[in-house]
Each structure stands twice: as structure tokens, then as C-alpha cells.
N, C-alpha and C positions, 0 to 999 in steps of 0.2 A: 503495500500499498504505500502510496504517497502522502506521507503526512502535510505537505505545506510547499505551497507556491507562491511566489511573490516577485515581481520583476528582476530578473536576473539571478535568481535563487529558488531553488529547491530541496526540501527535506523530506529524507527518506532513512526510514529506521535508525534516527539518532544522529545521522550526518546528514548536513549543511552541502549542496554542490552549489558553486556557482559558475558553472560553464554548461554547455547544450550536452544531452545524455542519454542513453539509451538504457532501456530496462528488458532484459531479456528471461524470460522464467525469473531466478530470485538474487538474477545478478543484474548490477548496475554497471554500466560501462561509463564512467566519467570522460569529459574533455572529447565529445563527438564531433569530429572534424567531418565538412562534406567538402566534396569536389567543388561544389558552386556556393557560396554564403548562403542565399535564399531559396535555393532549390533541392529537393531531395533527389536524387539519381540511384540507380542500380545498385550500383558500386558502395554506396553510402548503406544501404540496409544487406547488405548480404548474409551477414550473420544471423540478421532476424530471420531472412527467409529459408534460412537452411534447420530452423528448428518448426518451421512450418506452423504459427500460430494460428488460431481461427481469426483473430482479430488482430488487427495492428491500428493503432493508436496513435497519430502524430500531431503533436502540438506545434502550433506555427510560430510562435511568438506572440508576446502582449496584444499585439494589433493585429497579427496576422501574417505577417510578412511572408514568411517562408512557407512553399508550395510543393508538394511531390509534382514530380515529372508525370507526361504522360505514360510513358514508359512503365513507369513503376505502378500507375494506377492500372492498366494492363496487366503486368506479370500478376499484381495480387489477383487481379478477379481471375484472370486464368487459373492462379494455384488454388483460388476457392478462399482466400485471404479476405476479409471484408477490412476494409482500408476506410477509417474513419480522421479526417484532418479538420481541426477547429484551434482555433486559438486557444494557448497553452492554457489558460485556467480552466475552460470548460474541456478541455483534452484531460485535464489531470480528473476532473470531476467523474468524465467516462471512462477514463483507465479504471478508476477505484470503485466504480460501479460494476464494471464486466469483472474483474477480481474478483470483487466480493459475490456477484453470479455465479464463481466457479469457469469464468470461459479461459480458453488459454490465450492468453492476451500479451503481445509487446507494445513497448511504447517507445517512441523518438521524441524527444523534446527539445525545442529551441525556447531557451530561457528569457530572452530579450526581444528584440524588435522582430 
């Protein structure tokens, strides 16, 4: 579960992260760097796709500037992975609700813009 989010910061299991991150299973992957700052490409989420979650939640940043590429959308659809992309505050709520419901969910979160 994600305990809290505010612009530039996310709290998970007693640790505060101040850089973009991914959550895959029970593992937090900090300092998530992407090929391009405000776009998510396939190579940015290959580790997530390897575990084949039922849902991938992408937090697009506070105002929602970061977006998944069309290829990411297509591949998720082809693999039967539901893709939800929302501004990060809403994405955190969605991620936690799905986790609580027992879904196999992964997350990729942009913490700032």
C-alpha cells in the first residue's frame, strides 16, 4: 500500500521516496528514469510487463503531464493488462483500491509535474 503522496514525495512502508518510482509486486524500484521525461515507452516498463500484472496503474504527475506512448497502450491491451493512467494523486487511490481488492497490480509513478 502507498501510505501517502504529495508533490515530489511518496510514502511507502515507512520510507519516503522523492524521485519517480515503480512498484512491482512487493518491491519498490526507486529512481525510475525514462527514455523521455514525460512519456512512457516500452523500455521504461519492461520489468513490469515481465511479471504480467492484471492492472498497470501509471501516475502521470500532479497535473498529469506524463503520458504512456501508443505502443505501451497497444502492448498492454494485447497482453490483457488493464492500463489506467491518471494524475498521481488519483492513481495512488486507484492503486491502493486495486491492491486491497486483491488484484495483481503494478504501478509506475511520476511524482512531480
